[in-house]
C-alpha positions in Angstrom: 0.0 0.0 0.0 1.3 3.5 -0.7 2.2 5.6 2.4 -0.4 8.2 1.3 -3.2 5.6 2.0 -2.2 5.7 5.7 -1.6 9.5 5.8 -5.2 10.1 6.7 -7.1 10.0 9.9 -8.0 6.6 11.2 -11.7 7.3 10.6 -11.0 7.4 6.9 -8.4 4.5 6.8 -10.3 2.0 8.9 -13.2 1.3 6.5 -10.8 1.4 3.5 -8.6 -1.4 5.1 -11.6 -3.8 4.9 -10.8 -6.1 2.0 -7.0 -5.3 1.9 -4.7 -8.2 2.5 -2.4 -8.6 5.6 0.7 -10.6 4.7 3.3 -12.2 6.9 6.5 -13.4 5.2 7.8 -16.8 6.6 10.8 -18.8 5.5 8.5 -21.3 3.7 6.3 -18.8 2.0 3.6 -16.2 2.7 0.7 -16.3 5.2 -2.1 -14.0 3.9 -5.6 -13.0 5.0 -8.2 -10.5 3.8 -8.9 -7.9 6.5 -12.5 -8.1 7.5 -12.7 -6.0 10.7 -11.0 -2.9 12.0 -11.5 -0.2 14.7 -10.5 3.4 14.4 -8.6 5.2 17.2 -8.7 8.9 16.2 -6.2 10.7 18.3 -5.5 12.4 21.6 -9.1 13.5 22.1 -10.4 9.9 21.7 -10.5 8.6 25.3 -10.1 5.0 24.1 -7.0 5.8 22.1 -3.6 5.2 23.7 -2.6 8.7 22.6 -5.1 10.2 25.0 -2.1 10.6 27.5 0.0 12.3 24.8 3.4 11.1 23.5 5.0 8.5 25.7 7.6 5.8 25.0 4.7 3.4 24.2 2.8 5.7 21.9 5.8 7.4 20.2 5.3 5.2 17.1 1.7 6.6 16.7 3.2 10.1 16.2 5.6 8.9 13.6 5.4 8.2 9.9 2.1 6.7 8.8 2.0 3.2 7.5 4.0 1.6 10.3 2.9 -1.1 12.7 2.0 -0.3 16.3 2.1 -3.5 18.3 1.4 -3.6 22.0 0.5 -6.2 24.6 -3.0 -6.2 26.0 -3.2 -7.5 29.6 0.6 -8.0 29.3 0.0 -11.1 27.2 -1.7 -10.8 23.8 -0.1 -8.8 21.0 -2.5 -6.4 19.2 -1.7 -5.1 15.6 -2.5 -1.6 14.6 -1.6 0.5 11.5 -0.4 4.0 12.3 -2.4 6.6 10.4 -2.6 10.4 10.0 0.2 12.7 9.0 3.4 12.5 11.0 3.1 14.4 14.3 -0.6 13.5 14.8 -1.5 10.2 16.6 -4.2 7.9 15.2 -4.2 4.2 14.4 -6.4 1.4 13.2 -6.6 -1.8 15.1 -6.8 -4.8 12.8 -9.4 -7.1 14.5 -10.0 -9.9 12.1 -9.0 -11.5 8.8 -10.1 -14.4 6.7 -7.6 -16.8 5.1 -7.1 -16.5 1.4 -7.8 -19.6 -0.8 -4.9 -22.0 -1.1 -2.4 -21.1 -3.8 1.3 -22.0 -4.6 3.6 -20.4 -2.0 0.8 -19.5 0.3 1.0 -21.1 3.7 -2.1 -21.6 5.9 -2.7 -19.3 8.8 -1.4 -20.6 12.2 -4.7 -20.1 14.0 -8.2 -18.6 13.4 -7.8 -14.8 12.8 -11.1 -13.9 14.3 -10.5 -11.3 17.0 -7.3 -9.2 17.4 -5.4 -11.6 19.7 -6.2 -14.5 17.4 -5.2 -12.5 14.4 -1.7 -12.0 15.9 -1.5 -15.7 16.6 -2.6 -16.6 13.1 0.1 -14.3 11.6 2.7 -14.8 14.3 2.8 -11.0 15.0 5.0 -10.2 18.0 6.3 -7.2 19.8 9.4 -7.1 17.6 7.1 -6.1 14.7 6.3 -2.8 16.5 7.4 0.0 14.1 7.7 -2.3 11.1 6.9 -0.6 7.7 3.5 -2.0 6.5 4.0 -0.3 3.2 7.1 -2.3 2.2 6.2 -5.4 0.2 9.6 -6.9 1.0 9.1 -6.6 4.7 8.2 -9.5 7.0 4.8 -8.0 7.7 2.9 -5.8 5.2 -0.5 -4.8 3.9 -1.4 -5.3 0.2 -4.2 -3.5 -1.7 -7.7 -4.9 -1.9 -8.6 -6.8 -5.1 -12.1 -7.2 -6.4 -15.2 -5.3 -5.5 -15.4 -3.3 -2.3 -17.0 -5.3 0.5 -20.4 -4.4 2.0 -19.6 -2.6 5.3 -21.3 -2.3 8.6 -20.2 0.0 11.4 -20.9 0.0 15.1 -19.3 0.8 18.4 -15.8 -0.5 19.3 -15.3 -3.6 21.5 -14.1 -3.4 25.1 -13.8 0.4 25.5 -16.6 1.0 28.0 -14.2 3.0 30.1 -14.0 5.8 27.5 -17.4 7.5 28.2 -19.1 8.9 25.1 -16.3 7.5 23.0 -17.5 3.9 23.8 -20.7 4.6 21.8 -19.1 6.1 18.7 -19.4 4.0 15.6 -15.7 3.4 14.9 -15.7 -0.4 14.3 -16.0 -1.5 10.6 -16.8 -5.0 9.4 -17.3 -6.9 6.2 -21.0 -7.8 6.5 -20.6 -11.0 4.5 -17.6 -12.4 6.3 -17.9 -15.3 8.8 -14.5 -14.3 10.3 -15.8 -11.1 11.9 -15.5 -11.3 15.7 -18.3 -11.0 18.3 -20.5 -9.2 18.7 -21.3 -9.8 15.0 -22.9 -7.1 13.1 -26.4 -7.7 11.7 -26.4 -9.1 8.1 
């Protein structure tokens, strides 16, 4: 994906990532899945966004060049994969919540796990903390995002998952899903 794709606020990037392909390069080939669920975290004013506390050692990557990975541990255990968005100096990101495997093809390895839900997605693609700051725009990188092929998916949007602590931000419709994908996590959007 070109860097310009990510140099927009997360609210614009999150729905546009649905249908794009997350790719993990392994020694034996590629693991790839079509992104089917995302959540937008729209900057310091968003009380569910890690940038709400400003620039810290943890969130520094969010203020950097768009198109890089922001990987952190939730509950100190499960990696979560985000794509940094917005122009450099601003802080927004898109959490990649789910992907569905691509059909078998030469050189394409199966996913390591179901990629339904953000923790499972990281297990499926073997995303680790060492991938924090990786360039998701570089097709030669170990972890990258490729453009969508085919028709745009039918989208649904609703509130993000697990951000009840964020007051009015918990109700904002910043979660985007492919209505037709069985790989979307719970709560599933209406079809």
